[in-house]
N, C-alpha and C positions, 0 to 999 in steps of 0.2 A: 936214396930217398929217406927223408927222416920216418921216424915211427909214426909221428903224428900224421902225416900226410898219407901213410899206408893205411892207417887205422880209419882215417876219413873216407878213403875210397873204398874200403871194405864196408863200411856202414852206408854209404850213399851211392855206390858205384863209380866206375870210371866215366868222367864226361870230359872229352876233349875242349879245351877253351878255343873258342874261334871268335873271330872279328865280329861275326854276326851276333853272337851271345853278347859280347861286352858291349855291343852299340844298342842291344835292347835295354840294358841297364843305364845307358848314358842319355840323360834327359836331353842334352844339347844335340846329340845325334838324332835322337827322335824329332825334336823340333825342326831340325833342318830338314829331315825325310819329309815330314808333313809339309812343309812349305814348299820344297820341290814337288810334292805330288800335286799341291795346289797349283804350281805354275804349270805344270804339265797339263792338268784340266784345263787351264785357261788358254794354253796353246792351241789344244784340241777344237776348243770352242771358237777362237779366231779363225782357225783353218776351216771349220765348219760354215762360220758366217761368211767367210770370203767365198767359198764355194757356193753359198747360196745367193750371195750379192751377183757372181758371175751368171748362175741361172736366172735371176730376175732380169739382168741386164739382157739376156737374150731374148725374153718375154718382149722387152721394151723395143728392141729391134724389130721383132715379128709384128709389133703393134704398129710400128712405122710404116712397115711394109703393106699393111692392110688398107684399103681404101675407107672413106667414110662409113659406107653401109657395113663394111666388115666390123669396124670398131663399135658401130651402133649395135651390131648383133653380138659382139663380145660383151658391151656393158649390160645388155639385156639378159644375157646368160648369167652374168655375176649377180645381177639385181635378183634375178628369179631363185638362183642358188642361196643367196643369203635369205631370202624370204622363207625358204624351205628349213634352212638351217635356224632362223629364229622360231618358226612354228613348231618345230622339232624340240627346241630348248626350252619353250615355253612348257610344254607338257613334262619335261624333265627336272625342272625345278632352277633354282638360283645358280647352283654351282655351273651347271650346262649354259645358262644364259650369259653367265661370266667368259665362260670359253669363246663362245661366239663372238662376243664384243671383242675379244682379245683377236680373234681370227679375223676379224672384219678389217683390220688395219690395211692389210694388203690389197683386199678389194676395193677400198676407198682411195689408196694410192693408185691403184691401176685405172680406176674410174677417172680420176683425176687427169692423170697421164693421158688417156684416150681422148677426153674433152680437150685439153690444152692442145694436142696434135691436130684435132678437128679444127680448132680455131687458129692454126697456123704456127703453133710452137714446134721448133726443130731442136729435138735433143741432140747434144754432142756425144754420139755413140762411141766416138774413138777415145775421146778423153774423158768423158764425164763416168762417174761410178754410177750405179743405180740409185743410191740416196741422194747424190747430187742432182741427178736429172729428175727425181721427184720435187725436190725443194724448188728448182728452176720452173718446174711446171706449174707448181702452186703459186710461185711469185708471177709468173705469165697470166695466170687466171686472177690475180688479185687475192688468194686465199693465204690463211694463216698456217701456221706449222702444223696445225691437225687436219689441214684440208677443208676446213670451214672458210666460207665467203668472209673477207674481212667487212667488218661493219662500222660505220661512220661513228664517232664518239657522239656527234649529236643526236643520232638515232638512238643509240643506247641510253642518253641521257632521257631523251622522251620515253622510253620504255620504263625507266626508272621512276621518273616523276608521275606516270600512270599509276604504278603499284605503290608508292610511298604513302605511309601512314602520317599523317600531320598531326604535329601538337595542336592544342586548342589555340585557335587565333590565327594558325597559318594557313588554314584551306585556301582562302582567296588569294593570299599571296602565292602559292604554289600552283594554282589553277591558271593565276596570269603568266607566271613563269612558263608554265606547260604551253601557253597559247603562244607565246613569244618563240619558244624553240620550234614549235611546228611551223610556224610562220617562215621563221628562218630556214628551216629545212627545206620547205616548198621553193623559197627563192632560189635557194643553192641547188635545186633539182633533185633532192633526196628523197626517196621513196620510204614511206615506213615500212619497217620490216626487212629493208634493204639489208643483203648481208646475211640472210638467215638460211640461205639455201644450202642444204646438206650435199654431200658428194653424189646421193641417189636421189 
C-alpha cells in the first residue's frame, strides 16, 4: 500500500468499499432504485384493488341471491347509513364532507345494482368483473357513468332556457323558443325534470 493510502486511512479510518456505498453515490443507480420502488408500490396497489374487486363481486352475488324484499332492506340500510354519515360530516366541517362524498360512490353503485336486479337485470357473475357489472346495470337502467339517470337533451335545453339571461330585445324570442321546446317535449312524452332522479 502506498504511504498516501495509509495516511488517508490513519486520518479518516478504514472503511471497506462496498457495492451499496458506491450505489449511494451513483445517481443512475439511485434513479433506478426509486423507479423500482414506485413500480413495487404500483404492483401492491393493483393487487389490493384486484382483491377489493373480488370482495365486491361477492357482494353482488349475495345481492342477486336476496329476494326483492331483501334488496329493499339493503337499500334502506345504505340510505340510513349515508344519512348518518352526512349528518356527522356536517358537524365536522368541509374535509369530512368531502370524505363522505368519496365514500358514497360504492353506496350509489350498489343501490343502482339492487334497483337494476329488481327490474330484471341479470349480472354475468361468471365472466363479469365488479366494475363491468356496475356499468351494465347503469346501462340497463338508462343511467350515465356517474349513476345518474340520463336526461333528454330537450329537457336540458328547456332548463337552460328557463335560466338564461337575455340580452336586450331577446326576451320575447327566447320565451317563444322555450314555449316551442316545452310543446315538443310534451309531444314526445318527455316530462320536465325527467332524468333528475339520484341513486337514492
